[in-house]
Legacy VTK file of the C-alpha trace (Angstrom):
# vtk DataFile Version 3.0
C-alpha trace
ASCII
DATASET POLYDATA
POINTS 159 float
10.602 238.537 70.797
7.348 239.677 69.162
8.829 239.692 65.628
9.984 236.174 66.119
6.414 235.236 67.322
4.537 236.917 64.308
7.181 237.206 61.633
6.378 239.319 58.594
2.714 239.653 59.673
4.136 241.767 62.519
1.937 245.061 63.428
4.333 248.270 63.726
2.953 248.334 67.376
3.872 244.815 68.641
1.104 245.009 71.154
-1.434 244.992 68.504
-0.519 241.636 67.555
-1.744 240.124 70.820
-5.330 239.133 71.559
-7.446 242.012 73.144
-8.614 239.300 75.606
-4.982 238.909 77.004
-4.983 240.597 80.243
-1.409 241.297 80.498
-1.160 242.515 77.038
-4.170 244.923 77.968
-2.167 245.995 80.922
0.712 246.750 78.721
-1.390 248.756 76.341
-2.617 250.978 79.327
0.996 251.303 80.526
2.213 252.495 77.170
-0.634 254.956 76.807
-0.026 256.464 80.189
3.702 256.540 79.491
2.884 258.483 76.186
0.505 260.811 77.931
2.811 261.810 80.715
6.000 262.056 78.556
4.643 263.895 75.831
4.519 267.320 77.968
8.085 266.830 78.766
9.161 266.303 75.287
7.004 269.116 74.078
8.346 271.834 76.434
11.986 270.721 75.413
11.122 270.934 71.605
9.375 274.280 72.247
12.414 275.916 74.145
14.757 274.424 71.443
12.794 276.164 68.487
12.981 279.458 70.786
16.648 278.794 70.992
17.048 278.332 67.265
15.298 281.709 66.741
17.506 283.267 69.463
14.598 284.125 71.574
16.168 285.458 74.910
14.663 284.366 78.321
13.722 287.658 79.337
11.422 287.873 76.220
9.963 284.462 76.933
6.603 285.671 78.558
3.677 283.477 79.009
1.819 285.108 76.124
4.559 284.230 73.839
5.043 280.987 75.038
1.399 280.163 74.650
1.357 281.420 71.002
4.279 279.248 70.055
2.571 276.281 71.906
-0.551 276.718 69.713
1.205 277.104 66.653
3.477 273.885 67.446
0.507 271.860 68.300
-1.426 273.010 65.185
1.491 272.255 62.944
1.704 268.686 64.643
-2.078 268.204 64.449
-2.169 269.296 60.747
0.770 266.751 60.107
-1.164 264.002 61.953
-4.327 264.494 59.903
-2.149 264.376 56.770
0.291 261.821 57.319
-1.182 258.212 57.874
1.904 256.086 57.999
4.810 257.026 60.109
7.156 254.113 59.140
9.262 256.459 56.909
9.546 259.206 59.608
10.455 256.529 62.410
12.862 254.618 59.913
14.610 257.849 58.738
14.775 259.254 62.375
16.066 256.079 63.609
18.783 255.916 60.901
19.936 259.344 61.502
19.064 260.251 64.986
19.480 257.004 66.590
22.809 256.337 64.782
24.037 259.684 65.984
22.853 259.161 69.444
24.514 255.753 69.804
27.776 255.831 67.800
28.590 259.406 66.801
27.876 261.891 69.671
29.683 259.670 72.330
32.782 259.322 70.445
32.724 262.911 69.671
32.336 263.822 73.485
35.016 261.268 74.522
37.472 262.835 72.013
36.450 266.227 73.432
37.002 265.189 76.934
40.623 263.632 76.049
41.485 266.827 74.276
40.407 269.015 77.267
42.849 266.711 79.544
45.725 267.963 77.564
49.051 266.424 78.519
47.285 264.773 81.567
45.741 262.359 79.064
47.369 259.041 79.100
48.512 257.352 75.807
46.012 254.615 76.414
43.143 257.376 76.220
44.659 258.895 73.047
44.664 255.437 71.370
41.122 254.667 72.286
40.030 258.007 70.758
40.980 256.439 67.429
38.711 253.649 68.208
36.019 256.058 69.122
36.306 257.827 66.078
36.253 254.533 64.055
32.962 253.874 65.838
31.571 257.269 64.813
32.610 256.746 61.218
30.868 253.292 61.282
27.765 255.024 62.823
27.802 257.810 60.023
27.981 254.985 57.341
25.287 252.689 58.908
23.289 255.965 59.205
23.739 256.741 55.513
22.641 253.239 54.633
19.643 253.125 56.922
18.608 256.649 55.552
19.024 255.387 51.863
16.954 252.250 52.698
14.153 254.349 54.252
14.080 256.534 51.339
13.928 253.484 48.707
11.076 252.104 50.934
9.345 255.267 50.764
9.553 255.736 46.905
8.771 252.078 46.403
5.650 251.818 48.445
LINES 1 160
159 0 1 2 3 4 5 6 7 8 9 10 11 12 13 14 15 16 17 18 19 20 21 22 23 24 25 26 27 28 29 30 31 32 33 34 35 36 37 38 39 40 41 42 43 44 45 46 47 48 49 50 51 52 53 54 55 56 57 58 59 60 61 62 63 64 65 66 67 68 69 70 71 72 73 74 75 76 77 78 79 80 81 82 83 84 85 86 87 88 89 90 91 92 93 94 95 96 97 98 99 100 101 102 103 104 105 106 107 108 109 110 111 112 113 114 115 116 117 118 119 120 121 122 123 124 125 126 127 128 129 130 131 132 133 134 135 136 137 138 139 140 141 142 143 144 145 146 147 148 149 150 151 152 153 154 155 156 157 158
């Protein structure tokens, strides 16, 4: 709705297009800020634990001292990136093209295929046919993700 209102002059954060004197939009800005402030720690802990998992750090070795060091290192890297990167449009468009398409089209199809496979002979013929359609969805998701990724890189190189 915001893009339809403002067209190509639309700001990346749609709320910035509305007047600062609009009470409803001001409340919306505060609500978005509160949402970001309180959701960041949840996402950060998941990312930190994921990084520790990638490096095969067992749960028994995850002391408070190690967690604090890793937290400081990650926050330092994020802060350094935030100081250097002035425009997140490439990051957002590339992540949307790759991760967004994978989350919406590819992963559900793969999980459905695995669930039907695990059913073995109990899976109906209809479910087995549906797997083919799900895999078509996954292929289309990969294609759309590829197109979106190429477009994001082209926009980065052109700008």
